[in-house]
ZADRENVEX-137962 format. One line per field, with one value per residue (C-alpha): residue number from 0; residue in one letter; x, y, z. Coordinates in steps of 0.02 Angstrom, whole numbers, m for minus. Layout:
<recs>
seq: [NUM|...];
type: [A|...];
xx: [X|...];
yy: [Y|...];
zz: [Z|...];
</recs>
This chain:
<recs>
seq: [0|1|2|3|4|5|6|7|8|9|10|11|12|13|14|15|16|17|18|19|20|21|22|23|24|25|26|27|28|29|30|31|32|33|34|35|36|37|38|39|40|41|42|43|44|45|46|47|48|49|50|51|52|53|54|55|56|57|58|59|60|61|62|63|64|65|66|67|68|69|70|71|72|73|74|75|76|77|78|79|80|81|82|83|84|85|86|87|88|89|90|91|92|93|94|95|96|97|98|99|100|101|102|103|104|105|106|107|108|109|110|111|112|113|114|115|116|117|118|119|120|121|122|123|124|125|126|127|128|129|130|131|132|133|134|135|136|137|138|139|140|141|142|143|144|145|146|147|148|149|150|151|152|153|154|155|156|157|158|159|160|161|162|163|164|165|166|167|168|169|170|171|172|173|174|175|176|177|178|179|180|181|182|183|184|185|186|187|188|189|190|191|192|193|194|195|196|197|198|199|200|201|202|203|204|205|206|207|208|209|210|211|212|213|214|215|216|217|218|219|220|221|222|223|224|225|226|227|228|229];
type: [M|T|Q|T|P|A|P|V|G|I|L|M|L|D|T|R|F|P|R|I|P|G|D|I|G|N|P|A|S|W|P|F|P|I|L|T|R|K|V|A|R|A|S|P|D|R|V|V|R|R|D|P|A|A|L|L|P|D|F|I|A|A|G|Q|A|L|V|T|D|G|A|V|L|V|T|T|S|C|G|F|L|S|V|F|Q|H|D|L|A|A|A|L|P|V|P|V|L|T|S|A|L|L|Q|V|E|T|V|N|R|L|L|P|P|G|R|R|A|G|I|L|T|I|S|A|S|T|L|S|P|R|H|L|A|L|A|G|V|P|E|G|T|P|I|G|S|T|E|G|G|S|E|F|T|R|A|I|L|D|D|E|A|Q|L|D|V|V|K|A|R|A|D|L|L|D|A|A|T|A|L|R|A|D|H|P|D|L|G|A|I|V|L|E|C|T|N|M|G|P|Y|A|A|D|I|R|A|A|T|G|L|P|V|F|S|I|L|T|F|V|S|W|L|H|M|G|V|Q|P|P|A|F];
xx: [m364|m258|m84|44|60|229|326|355|529|539|699|684|762|870|739|674|507|352|279|96|m33|m51|135|233|350|214|176|m6|m25|m14|m119|39|210|344|533|633|809|867|991|1118|1139|985|900|740|838|968|845|713|807|976|1052|1050|1148|1298|1184|1130|1252|1185|1007|1051|1141|995|873|972|974|784|766|885|775|622|545|442|439|534|473|547|493|512|426|578|670|590|764|824|681|777|937|852|738|892|987|852|768|594|473|529|414|515|378|190|217|235|44|m2|m16|m114|m238|m258|m310|m447|m528|m671|m627|m571|m513|m335|m237|m145|0|13|196|296|409|353|509|623|511|602|557|682|590|428|499|580|413|321|218|145|206|92|21|m53|53|3|117|117|270|163|95|150|192|198|339|449|427|461|602|691|666|595|561|384|240|81|m42|m187|m81|m7|m185|m232|m82|m133|m315|m268|m150|m273|m421|m315|m253|m433|m489|m346|m382|m565|m522|m444|m511|m399|m253|m91|5|189|246|242|203|38|m57|m130|m226|m292|m468|m481|m420|m550|m687|m632|m610|m731|m593|m510|m345|m200|m43|106|m13|m136|2|102|m57|m106|66|70|m92|m8|149|45|m131|m259|m300|m485];
yy: [m2015|m1887|m1838|m1723|m1567|m1553|m1397|m1251|m1173|m982|m887|m735|m564|m498|m390|m324|m246|m324|m476|m468|m607|m615|m578|m718|m732|m754|m940|m894|m844|m1025|m1182|m1289|m1284|m1167|m1175|m1014|m966|m789|m734|m620|m447|m469|m311|m245|m93|m200|m321|m195|m33|m100|m256|m417|m518|m545|m632|m770|m901|m863|m887|m1051|m1114|m1065|m1147|m1308|m1305|m1285|m1439|m1536|m1484|m1558|m1418|m1488|m1323|m1159|m980|m812|m664|m533|m521|m436|m600|m652|m613|m772|m884|m980|m997|m1058|m1177|m1251|m1270|m1350|m1521|m1458|m1332|m1152|m1000|m840|m711|m685|m601|m776|m795|m640|m731|m875|m753|m668|m833|m854|m683|m641|m570|m390|m404|m417|m425|m276|m274|m183|m162|m85|4|40|149|m3|m140|m159|m239|m376|m417|m430|m527|m657|m684|m699|m541|m477|m310|m167|m244|m105|m67|28|65|117|227|383|334|387|221|55|76|176|63|m95|m41|59|m94|6|m78|m11|m19|83|m46|79|196|48|m14|161|162|m4|46|214|128|m11|102|219|71|17|193|214|48|11|m156|m219|m389|m438|m376|m469|m413|m414|m382|m529|m404|m350|m509|m436|m310|m424|m436|m251|m223|m349|m257|m86|m132|m275|m372|m540|m518|m638|m644|m750|m837|m888|m945|m1047|m1127|m1181|m1254|m1342|m1432|m1497|m1556|m1633|m1670|m1688|m1867|m1909];
zz: [814|902|854|928|819|734|770|651|651|647|603|714|689|831|917|1085|1037|1118|1029|1071|1030|843|814|733|884|1016|1046|1082|898|840|857|854|939|873|883|867|828|838|705|788|709|603|664|587|524|440|358|306|273|224|144|242|111|224|350|233|302|478|423|339|493|606|486|489|678|680|570|683|832|742|638|495|403|421|408|457|561|420|252|178|190|27|m42|41|m19|m151|m49|107|11|m72|94|201|186|234|156|178|178|201|173|171|2|m72|m62|m164|m331|m253|m177|m347|m424|m294|m315|m436|m607|m601|m420|m356|m193|m124|m1|163|211|355|231|54|23|43|m25|m187|m354|m306|m146|m244|m391|m283|m198|m364|m336|m500|m566|m525|m367|m257|m105|54|203|382|355|369|539|711|796|706|580|696|848|751|636|773|886|1032|1198|1205|1080|1094|1026|1010|904|806|767|707|589|514|492|412|291|248|218|113|10|m23|m65|m189|m278|m306|m383|m222|m175|m30|77|109|263|221|399|523|662|582|629|789|684|546|616|634|455|394|487|424|242|218|129|164|252|229|335|384|508|374|257|380|452|275|244|412|368|212|303|441|381|520|570|574];
</recs>
């Protein structure tokens, strides 16, 4: 039996940087249709480096519009929006997944004894205990970041029109291998940033660890909302 895949709604930041295959905002990244709504004034700088609290009503309104348009679940294009998880889930009539960070504790439960998941983020300096707590991330979870790199963090958070993919990949691989070297008990890596998906396979190859992202999490949830028909 065939069925038409139900669309996923994505609350998009207000950006101009390139969204290459593997990025949450590129339709080619998904095996099902996506619907998007851009939230005006929700720049990467504002959401990641500052306080987006005043934008919550705009995110709720955009989420409600996505549901009206047919979205069967709603996610966001920034892992730092874990701060809106409870509010958006309360305001929308469909499942809401604001951040890839929400899967850290689940991944922990699947790993062998003595192993735990670590997080790779675009901005460790602003990923606060509140972001982590609202996503259910255990205290003491290892965190690595691309902030020390030459391309990825700067190009995304400054919303530049160009992205050097080769340099961005190098930043991700440097950060991921450093995270593993610093934490011998690491059993998996969760990519906080929704723009890190294009590099997941390279990170897996470089570290030998399973890599989880917003793509893996939303795809899992979509199969629950719309189970495959056999």
